[in-house]
ROPA-868607 format. One record per atom (N, C-alpha, C, O): z, y, x; residue in three letters; atom name. Coordinates in steps of 0.02 Angstrom, whole numbers, plus 50000, padded with zeros to 5 digits. Example, Ala and Ser with C-alpha at 12.3 -4.5 7.8 and 13.67 -1.06 7.14 Angstrom:
! residues 2
((50390; 49716; 50660); "ALA"; "N");
((50390; 49775; 50615); "ALA"; "CA");
((50390; 49835; 50660); "ALA"; "C");
((50423; 49834; 50712); "ALA"; "O");
((50354; 49888; 50642); "SER"; "N");
((50357; 49947; 50684); "SER"; "CA");
((50394; 50002; 50645); "SER"; "C");
((50402; 50057; 50670); "SER"; "O");
//
This chain:
! residues 86
((50000; 49942; 50042); "MET"; "N");
((50000; 50000; 50000); "MET"; "CA");
((50000; 50062; 50044); "MET"; "C");
((50021; 50058; 50102); "MET"; "O");
((49977; 50118; 50019); "GLY"; "N");
((49968; 50177; 50058); "GLY"; "CA");
((50032; 50212; 50080); "GLY"; "C");
((50034; 50239; 50135); "GLY"; "O");
((50084; 50212; 50039); "PHE"; "N");
((50146; 50245; 50058); "PHE"; "CA");
((50205; 50201; 50038); "PHE"; "C");
((50198; 50160; 49993); "PHE"; "O");
((50262; 50209; 50072); "PRO"; "N");
((50320; 50168; 50055); "PRO"; "CA");
((50345; 50185; 49985); "PRO"; "C");
((50345; 50243; 49965); "PRO"; "O");
((50366; 50135; 49949); "LEU"; "N");
((50387; 50146; 49880); "LEU"; "CA");
((50454; 50182; 49874); "LEU"; "C");
((50466; 50219; 49827); "LEU"; "O");
((50497; 50170; 49921); "MET"; "N");
((50563; 50201; 49919); "MET"; "CA");
((50567; 50253; 49975); "MET"; "C");
((50535; 50245; 50027); "MET"; "O");
((50604; 50304; 49964); "GLY"; "N");
((50611; 50353; 50018); "GLY"; "CA");
((50629; 50422; 49991); "GLY"; "C");
((50688; 50436; 49981); "GLY"; "O");
((50580; 50463; 49979); "THR"; "N");
((50594; 50532; 49958); "THR"; "CA");
((50612; 50535; 49885); "THR"; "C");
((50599; 50489; 49846); "THR"; "O");
((50642; 50590; 49867); "HIS"; "N");
((50662; 50601; 49798); "HIS"; "CA");
((50601; 50602; 49752); "HIS"; "C");
((50604; 50576; 49696); "HIS"; "O");
((50546; 50631; 49774); "GLY"; "N");
((50486; 50634; 49733); "GLY"; "CA");
((50457; 50565; 49717); "GLY"; "C");
((50433; 50554; 49662); "GLY"; "O");
((50460; 50520; 49765); "GLU"; "N");
((50435; 50452; 49754); "GLU"; "CA");
((50479; 50416; 49703); "GLU"; "C");
((50453; 50380; 49660); "GLU"; "O");
((50545; 50425; 49707); "MET"; "N");
((50590; 50393; 49658); "MET"; "CA");
((50578; 50422; 49589); "MET"; "C");
((50580; 50386; 49539); "MET"; "O");
((50567; 50487; 49586); "ALA"; "N");
((50554; 50518; 49521); "ALA"; "CA");
((50490; 50490; 49490); "ALA"; "C");
((50488; 50478; 49430); "ALA"; "O");
((50438; 50479; 49531); "ARG"; "N");
((50376; 50449; 49506); "ARG"; "CA");
((50388; 50378; 49481); "ARG"; "C");
((50361; 50358; 49430); "ARG"; "O");
((50431; 50341; 49517); "MET"; "N");
((50447; 50273; 49496); "MET"; "CA");
((50483; 50273; 49428); "MET"; "C");
((50467; 50233; 49384); "MET"; "O");
((50532; 50318; 49421); "ARG"; "N");
((50568; 50322; 49357); "ARG"; "CA");
((50522; 50342; 49300); "ARG"; "C");
((50527; 50314; 49245); "ARG"; "O");
((50477; 50389; 49312); "MET"; "N");
((50430; 50410; 49260); "MET"; "CA");
((50383; 50352; 49241); "MET"; "C");
((50370; 50342; 49182); "MET"; "O");
((50359; 50315; 49291); "GLY"; "N");
((50315; 50259; 49277); "GLY"; "CA");
((50349; 50205; 49236); "GLY"; "C");
((50320; 50179; 49189); "GLY"; "O");
((50411; 50189; 49255); "ALA"; "N");
((50449; 50139; 49218); "ALA"; "CA");
((50462; 50162; 49146); "ALA"; "C");
((50457; 50122; 49100); "ALA"; "O");
((50480; 50225; 49138); "THR"; "N");
((50492; 50252; 49071); "THR"; "CA");
((50429; 50250; 49029); "THR"; "C");
((50431; 50232; 48970); "THR"; "O");
((50373; 50269; 49059); "ARG"; "N");
((50310; 50271; 49022); "ARG"; "CA");
((50290; 50202; 48998); "ARG"; "C");
((50261; 50195; 48944); "ARG"; "O");
((50306; 50150; 49037); "LEU"; "N");
((50288; 50081; 49019); "LEU"; "CA");
((50345; 50047; 48981); "LEU"; "C");
((50339; 49988; 48962); "LEU"; "O");
((50399; 50083; 48969); "ASN"; "N");
((50456; 50058; 48931); "ASN"; "CA");
((50484; 49993; 48962); "ASN"; "C");
((50493; 49943; 48929); "ASN"; "O");
((50497; 49997; 49028); "MET"; "N");
((50525; 49939; 49063); "MET"; "CA");
((50580; 49961; 49110); "MET"; "C");
((50581; 50020; 49130); "MET"; "O");
((50626; 49916; 49129); "PRO"; "N");
((50679; 49936; 49175); "PRO"; "CA");
((50651; 49956; 49244); "PRO"; "C");
((50600; 49930; 49266); "PRO"; "O");
((50685; 50003; 49276); "LEU"; "N");
((50662; 50029; 49340); "LEU"; "CA");
((50658; 49974; 49393); "LEU"; "C");
((50610; 49972; 49431); "LEU"; "O");
((50707; 49929; 49395); "ASP"; "N");
((50706; 49877; 49446); "ASP"; "CA");
((50646; 49829; 49436); "ASP"; "C");
((50617; 49805; 49485); "ASP"; "O");
((50628; 49816; 49374); "GLU"; "N");
((50570; 49773; 49360); "GLU"; "CA");
((50506; 49808; 49381); "GLU"; "C");
((50461; 49777; 49410); "GLU"; "O");
((50501; 49873; 49367); "TYR"; "N");
((50443; 49912; 49386); "TYR"; "CA");
((50435; 49914; 49462); "TYR"; "C");
((50380; 49904; 49488); "TYR"; "O");
((50490; 49926; 49498); "ILE"; "N");
((50487; 49928; 49571); "ILE"; "CA");
((50467; 49860; 49600); "ILE"; "C");
((50429; 49857; 49647); "ILE"; "O");
((50493; 49806; 49570); "ALA"; "N");
((50476; 49739; 49593); "ALA"; "CA");
((50401; 49726; 49585); "ALA"; "C");
((50370; 49697; 49630); "ALA"; "O");
((50372; 49747; 49530); "LYS"; "N");
((50300; 49738; 49519); "LYS"; "CA");
((50260; 49777; 49571); "LYS"; "C");
((50213; 49751; 49600); "LYS"; "O");
((50280; 49840; 49584); "ARG"; "N");
((50244; 49881; 49632); "ARG"; "CA");
((50251; 49853; 49703); "ARG"; "C");
((50202; 49853; 49740); "ARG"; "O");
((50310; 49830; 49721); "GLU"; "N");
((50320; 49801; 49788); "GLU"; "CA");
((50283; 49735; 49796); "GLU"; "C");
((50268; 49715; 49852); "GLU"; "O");
((50269; 49701; 49740); "ALA"; "N");
((50231; 49638; 49743); "ALA"; "CA");
((50156; 49651; 49747); "ALA"; "C");
((50116; 49604; 49747); "ALA"; "O");
((50136; 49716; 49751); "GLY"; "N");
((50065; 49732; 49759); "GLY"; "CA");
((50029; 49737; 49692); "GLY"; "C");
((49968; 49727; 49690); "GLY"; "O");
((50065; 49752; 49639); "GLN"; "N");
((50035; 49758; 49573); "GLN"; "CA");
((50031; 49832; 49553); "GLN"; "C");
((50069; 49873; 49578); "GLN"; "O");
((49985; 49846; 49509); "ARG"; "N");
((49977; 49914; 49483); "ARG"; "CA");
((49957; 49908; 49409); "ARG"; "C");
((49921; 49861; 49391); "ARG"; "O");
((49979; 49955; 49368); "TRP"; "N");
((49964; 49955; 49296); "TRP"; "CA");
((49896; 49988; 49284); "TRP"; "C");
((49885; 50044; 49305); "TRP"; "O");
((49852; 49953; 49249); "CYS"; "N");
((49787; 49981; 49229); "CYS"; "CA");
((49795; 50010; 49159); "CYS"; "C");
((49812; 49973; 49112); "CYS"; "O");
((49783; 50075; 49151); "PHE"; "N");
((49794; 50105; 49086); "PHE"; "CA");
((49740; 50086; 49036); "PHE"; "C");
((49752; 50090; 48975); "PHE"; "O");
((49682; 50065; 49058); "ARG"; "N");
((49629; 50046; 49011); "ARG"; "CA");
((49639; 49976; 48983); "ARG"; "C");
((49636; 49965; 48922); "ARG"; "O");
((49651; 49927; 49027); "CYS"; "N");
((49658; 49858; 49003); "CYS"; "CA");
((49731; 49842; 48987); "CYS"; "C");
((49747; 49787; 48964); "CYS"; "O");
((49776; 49890; 48998); "GLN"; "N");
((49847; 49883; 48981); "GLN"; "CA");
((49878; 49820; 49011); "GLN"; "C");
((49911; 49782; 48976); "GLN"; "O");
((49866; 49809; 49076); "ALA"; "N");
((49892; 49750; 49110); "ALA"; "CA");
((49906; 49765; 49183); "ALA"; "C");
((49877; 49811; 49211); "ALA"; "O");
((49952; 49727; 49213); "TRP"; "N");
((49965; 49732; 49284); "TRP"; "CA");
((49909; 49696; 49322); "TRP"; "C");
((49892; 49640; 49305); "TRP"; "O");
((49882; 49729; 49372); "GLN"; "N");
((49827; 49702; 49412); "GLN"; "CA");
((49845; 49708; 49486); "GLN"; "C");
((49884; 49752; 49504); "GLN"; "O");
((49817; 49666; 49529); "PRO"; "N");
((49828; 49675; 49601); "PRO"; "CA");
((49798; 49741; 49625); "PRO"; "C");
((49745; 49763; 49601); "PRO"; "O");
((49831; 49773; 49672); "VAL"; "N");
((49809; 49838; 49698); "VAL"; "CA");
((49738; 49834; 49725); "VAL"; "C");
((49701; 49884; 49722); "VAL"; "O");
((49718; 49776; 49751); "ALA"; "N");
((49651; 49769; 49780); "ALA"; "CA");
((49596; 49778; 49729); "ALA"; "C");
((49538; 49791; 49747); "ALA"; "O");
((49612; 49773; 49664); "LEU"; "N");
((49561; 49781; 49612); "LEU"; "CA");
((49551; 49853; 49589); "LEU"; "C");
((49514; 49866; 49542); "LEU"; "O");
((49584; 49900; 49622); "PHE"; "N");
((49579; 49970; 49604); "PHE"; "CA");
((49537; 50008; 49655); "PHE"; "C");
((49542; 49996; 49715); "PHE"; "O");
((49495; 50052; 49631); "GLY"; "N");
((49455; 50093; 49675); "GLY"; "CA");
((49496; 50151; 49703); "GLY"; "C");
((49554; 50161; 49684); "GLY"; "O");
((49465; 50189; 49746); "THR"; "N");
((49500; 50246; 49776); "THR"; "CA");
((49490; 50309; 49735); "THR"; "C");
((49441; 50317; 49699); "THR"; "O");
((49538; 50354; 49740); "HIS"; "N");
((49535; 50419; 49707); "HIS"; "CA");
((49570; 50469; 49753); "HIS"; "C");
((49632; 50469; 49758); "HIS"; "O");
((49532; 50511; 49787); "PRO"; "N");
((49560; 50553; 49840); "PRO"; "CA");
((49612; 50604; 49816); "PRO"; "C");
((49652; 50627; 49857); "PRO"; "O");
((49614; 50621; 49753); "ARG"; "N");
((49661; 50672; 49730); "ARG"; "CA");
((49727; 50643; 49705); "ARG"; "C");
((49773; 50681; 49690); "ARG"; "O");
((49732; 50578; 49700); "ARG"; "N");
((49794; 50547; 49677); "ARG"; "CA");
((49841; 50537; 49736); "ARG"; "C");
((49818; 50526; 49792); "ARG"; "O");
((49906; 50539; 49723); "ALA"; "N");
((49956; 50535; 49777); "ALA"; "CA");
((49950; 50471; 49818); "ALA"; "C");
((49958; 50473; 49879); "ALA"; "O");
((49936; 50415; 49785); "ASP"; "N");
((49932; 50352; 49822); "ASP"; "CA");
((49861; 50335; 49842); "ASP"; "C");
((49849; 50284; 49874); "ASP"; "O");
((49813; 50376; 49822); "GLY"; "N");
((49743; 50366; 49842); "GLY"; "CA");
((49706; 50315; 49800); "GLY"; "C");
((49649; 50297; 49817); "GLY"; "O");
((49736; 50290; 49746); "LEU"; "N");
((49704; 50240; 49704); "LEU"; "CA");
((49690; 50266; 49635); "LEU"; "C");
((49726; 50309; 49609); "LEU"; "O");
((49637; 50241; 49604); "ASP"; "N");
((49619; 50260; 49536); "ASP"; "CA");
((49671; 50232; 49487); "ASP"; "C");
((49708; 50186; 49505); "ASP"; "O");
((49674; 50259; 49427); "SER"; "N");
((49723; 50236; 49377); "SER"; "CA");
((49697; 50179; 49334); "SER"; "C");
((49733; 50153; 49292); "SER"; "O");
((49634; 50161; 49344); "GLN"; "N");
((49606; 50104; 49307); "GLN"; "CA");
((49575; 50056; 49357); "GLN"; "C");
((49550; 50077; 49410); "GLN"; "O");
((49575; 49992; 49340); "CYS"; "N");
((49546; 49942; 49385); "CYS"; "CA");
((49470; 49949; 49385); "CYS"; "C");
((49441; 49979; 49339); "CYS"; "O");
((49438; 49922; 49436); "LEU"; "N");
((49366; 49929; 49443); "LEU"; "CA");
((49328; 49898; 49384); "LEU"; "C");
((49279; 49927; 49361); "LEU"; "O");
((49351; 49841; 49360); "GLU"; "N");
((49319; 49808; 49303); "GLU"; "CA");
((49321; 49853; 49241); "GLU"; "C");
((49271; 49860; 49206); "GLU"; "O");
((49379; 49883; 49227); "SER"; "N");
((49385; 49928; 49170); "SER"; "CA");
((49343; 49990; 49179); "SER"; "C");
((49312; 50014; 49131); "SER"; "O");
((49340; 50016; 49240); "ALA"; "N");
((49300; 50076; 49254); "ALA"; "CA");
((49226; 50062; 49242); "ALA"; "C");
((49190; 50103; 49213); "ALA"; "O");
((49202; 50003; 49264); "ARG"; "N");
((49132; 49985; 49254); "ARG"; "CA");
((49117; 49977; 49180); "ARG"; "C");
((49066; 50000; 49155); "ARG"; "O");
((49162; 49943; 49145); "LYS"; "N");
((49152; 49932; 49073); "LYS"; "CA");
((49149; 49999; 49036); "LYS"; "C");
((49106; 50009; 48993); "LYS"; "O");
((49195; 50044; 49053); "TYR"; "N");
((49195; 50110; 49021); "TYR"; "CA");
((49131; 50147; 49036); "TYR"; "C");
((49102; 50178; 48992); "TYR"; "O");
((49108; 50145; 49099); "ALA"; "N");
((49047; 50180; 49118); "ALA"; "CA");
((48986; 50154; 49080); "ALA"; "C");
((48944; 50193; 49058); "ALA"; "O");
((48982; 50087; 49072); "ARG"; "N");
((48926; 50059; 49033); "ARG"; "CA");
((48928; 50081; 48960); "ARG"; "C");
((48877; 50100; 48931); "ARG"; "O");
((48988; 50079; 48930); "GLU"; "N");
((48995; 50100; 48860); "GLU"; "CA");
((48979; 50174; 48853); "GLU"; "C");
((48947; 50194; 48804); "GLU"; "O");
((49001; 50214; 48900); "HIS"; "N");
((48988; 50286; 48897); "HIS"; "CA");
((48912; 50299; 48902); "HIS"; "C");
((48887; 50341; 48865); "HIS"; "O");
((48878; 50265; 48946); "GLN"; "N");
((48805; 50274; 48952); "GLN"; "CA");
((48770; 50253; 48888); "GLN"; "C");
((48723; 50287; 48866); "GLN"; "O");
((48791; 50198; 48858); "ARG"; "N");
((48761; 50177; 48794); "ARG"; "CA");
((48770; 50229; 48740); "ARG"; "C");
((48724; 50245; 48703); "ARG"; "O");
((48832; 50255; 48735); "ARG"; "N");
((48845; 50306; 48683); "ARG"; "CA");
((48804; 50369; 48698); "ARG"; "C");
((48777; 50401; 48653); "ARG"; "O");
((48800; 50387; 48762); "LYS"; "N");
((48764; 50447; 48781); "LYS"; "CA");
((48690; 50442; 48765); "LYS"; "C");
((48659; 50490; 48743); "LYS"; "O");
((48662; 50383; 48775); "ARG"; "N");
((48591; 50372; 48760); "ARG"; "CA");
((48578; 50356; 48687); "ARG"; "C");
((48521; 50358; 48664); "ARG"; "O");
((48631; 50339; 48651); "GLY"; "N");
((48623; 50325; 48580); "GLY"; "CA");
((48598; 50255; 48565); "GLY"; "C");
((48570; 50243; 48512); "GLY"; "O");
((48606; 50208; 48613); "THR"; "N");
((48583; 50140; 48601); "THR"; "CA");
((48640; 50097; 48576); "THR"; "C");
((48699; 50111; 48589); "THR"; "O");
((48623; 50046; 48538); "ALA"; "N");
((48674; 50000; 48511); "ALA"; "CA");
((48698; 49954; 48566); "ALA"; "C");
((48661; 49938; 48613); "ALA"; "O");
((48760; 49932; 48560); "ALA"; "N");
((48789; 49888; 48612); "ALA"; "CA");
((48764; 49819; 48608); "ALA"; "C");
((48785; 49777; 48649); "ALA"; "O");
//
């Protein structure tokens, strides 16, 4: 992972916010992150960090959606944009 999960106050605050947002205990959330997992907001599931693309403006450098979900969304968006049926 790009940065240590524990350390500064800001990192702990991000961990607490993430756990609260997913409605799970903080220790369970930290265990998932330390195990190399990340929450994909599109498919609503924990995925291995290796399945996420990069995003230079995010603190950890990873996108918030897994690559498979990003591709699926991009295809659906192009279909809607062109007005073709799925």
